[in-house]
C-alpha positions in Angstrom: 40.8 92.6 142.2 44.2 94.1 140.8 45.5 93.3 137.5 46.3 89.7 136.5 44.7 87.8 139.6 42.1 86.0 137.1 39.1 88.2 136.7 39.2 87.7 133.0 40.0 83.9 133.2 37.0 83.6 135.5 34.7 85.3 133.2 35.8 83.0 130.6 35.0 79.9 132.8 31.5 81.6 133.4 31.1 81.6 129.6 31.7 77.8 129.2 29.5 77.2 131.9 26.5 79.3 130.5 27.0 77.8 127.0 26.9 74.3 128.6 23.7 75.0 130.2 21.9 76.8 127.0 22.6 80.3 128.1 23.3 83.0 125.9 26.9 84.8 127.0 27.8 88.5 126.0 30.8 90.3 126.9 31.0 94.1 126.3 33.0 97.1 126.9 31.7 98.9 130.0 30.3 101.7 127.9 27.8 99.3 126.2 26.6 98.1 129.7 23.2 99.5 129.2 22.6 98.3 125.6 23.9 94.8 126.5 21.2 94.7 129.3 18.5 95.8 127.0 19.5 93.2 124.5 19.9 90.4 127.0 16.2 90.7 127.9 15.6 89.6 124.6 18.1 86.8 124.7 16.9 85.2 128.0 18.5 83.1 129.7 21.5 85.3 129.3 24.7 86.4 131.1 26.3 89.5 130.5 29.7 90.4 131.5 31.0 93.9 131.5 34.9 94.6 132.3 36.3 97.3 133.9 32.8 98.8 135.3 34.7 101.4 137.1 34.9 103.3 133.7 31.2 104.2 133.6 30.2 103.6 137.4 32.3 106.7 138.5 32.4 110.5 137.8 29.6 110.7 134.9 26.3 110.8 136.5 24.4 110.5 133.3 26.2 107.3 132.3 25.8 105.9 136.2 22.0 106.8 136.5 21.2 105.0 133.0 22.9 102.1 134.2 21.5 102.2 137.7 17.9 102.6 136.3 18.4 99.6 134.1 19.7 97.5 136.6 16.7 98.5 139.0 14.4 97.8 136.0 15.7 94.3 135.6 15.4 93.4 139.0 11.6 94.4 139.3 10.8 92.2 136.5 9.5 88.8 137.8 12.1 86.1 137.6 14.4 87.5 135.0 16.8 84.8 133.7 19.7 87.5 133.6 23.0 87.1 135.3 24.8 90.5 135.2 28.9 89.8 135.8 31.2 93.0 136.2 34.9 93.3 137.1 36.9 96.2 138.4 40.5 97.0 139.5 39.6 99.5 141.7 36.2 99.2 143.6 37.1 102.3 145.4 36.1 104.2 142.1 32.6 102.8 142.1 29.8 104.8 143.3 28.2 103.2 146.4 24.8 103.4 144.8 25.6 100.6 142.4 27.1 98.5 145.3 23.6 98.0 146.8 22.3 94.4 147.0 19.3 95.0 144.8 21.9 95.9 142.1 24.9 94.0 142.8 24.1 91.0 144.7 27.5 89.6 145.6 31.0 90.9 145.6 34.0 88.7 145.3 37.3 90.1 146.1 40.2 88.0 144.0 43.6 88.2 145.8 46.8 87.5 144.4 48.4 83.9 145.3 49.4 83.1 148.7 52.5 81.1 149.3 50.8 77.6 149.0 49.2 78.6 145.8 52.6 80.2 144.5 54.1 76.9 145.2 51.3 74.9 143.1 51.7 77.4 140.4 55.4 76.9 140.2 54.8 73.2 140.1 52.5 73.6 137.4 54.6 75.7 135.2 57.8 73.9 136.0 56.4 70.3 135.7 58.8 67.5 135.3 61.9 70.0 135.0 61.7 71.0 138.6 64.5 69.4 140.9 62.8 69.6 144.0 59.9 70.9 145.5 60.2 71.0 149.1 62.7 72.2 152.0 63.6 75.6 153.5 64.6 77.0 150.4 61.5 76.3 148.6 59.4 77.7 151.4 61.2 80.9 151.2 60.7 81.1 147.6 57.1 80.5 147.8 57.0 83.2 150.6 59.1 85.6 148.6 56.5 85.3 145.5 53.5 85.7 147.8 51.3 88.3 146.4 52.9 88.3 143.0 50.4 87.5 139.9 50.3 84.3 138.0 52.0 86.1 135.3 55.1 87.2 137.2 55.4 83.6 138.7 55.0 82.1 135.4 57.8 84.2 133.8 60.1 83.6 136.8 59.6 79.8 135.8 60.0 80.2 132.1 63.3 82.0 132.4 64.6 78.9 134.4 63.0 76.4 132.0 65.1 78.3 129.1 68.4 77.8 131.1 67.4 74.1 131.9 66.7 73.2 128.4 69.6 74.8 127.3 71.9 72.8 129.5 70.0 69.7 129.6 69.5 69.9 133.2 66.9 70.6 135.7 65.4 73.5 137.5 67.1 74.0 140.9 65.4 76.0 143.6 68.2 78.3 143.6 67.8 79.2 140.1 64.1 80.0 140.8 64.9 82.4 144.0 67.6 84.3 141.5 65.1 84.7 139.0 62.5 85.7 141.7 64.4 88.6 142.6 65.3 89.6 139.3 61.7 90.1 138.6 61.0 92.2 141.9 61.3 95.5 140.2 59.0 94.7 137.5 56.7 93.1 139.7 56.5 96.5 141.8 56.1 98.4 138.6 53.0 96.3 137.5 51.3 96.5 141.0 48.2 98.9 140.3 47.9 101.8 143.1 44.7 103.8 143.6 45.2 107.3 144.4 41.8 108.6 144.2 40.2 110.4 141.2 42.1 112.8 139.1 41.6 116.5 139.0 39.9 116.4 135.9 37.4 113.9 137.1 36.7 115.8 140.2 36.3 119.3 138.5 33.9 117.3 135.9 31.8 115.9 138.9 31.8 119.2 140.5 30.6 120.9 137.3 27.7 118.5 136.8 26.8 118.8 140.3 26.3 122.6 139.8 24.6 122.2 136.6 22.2 119.6 137.9 21.3 122.1 140.8 20.7 125.1 138.9 18.5 123.3 136.5 16.5 121.4 139.5 
């Protein structure tokens, strides 16, 4: 999923559940994934969470092969009590080899909020300060913010709350609509776009393939 859709929050909830059930929980940077898995074997039952896996699972074949071999080794052991969680903003960057079922068993896409979820988020953020949460104007507001991250939605409401508290009034839907449109440019700039690997990454991969072929 893209930035801000709740991947880190999901990992936090997973950590709470793991601890509640007596499991060790490790969260590490992507370049420490191999060592975390090695340590996790000694700490079973254990959950390992690696954020931004694409940083090591694309481009550098050495790093990727080490991680793949480690995952395959864990899978081959009888009933390992290990859960390996990873996140990425750009699944397109991941080498297909790591997405095979015996390595990654499930791929969960986390989408930005739809209009119904937008409405629930606004209601949660605004609380008793909201003047109304129904009608055509409300529906239009929710549709306009559909696809925005919770951070954008929350900031829209917070700006209205400041005005409401200052005047001692309520948050009108028209205020929310106005601030939602004011957030449009920032929302567009904060939306990640995958444009493929950079030229440096492509050159590094090509050079590695040539060297590997010559050594072979």
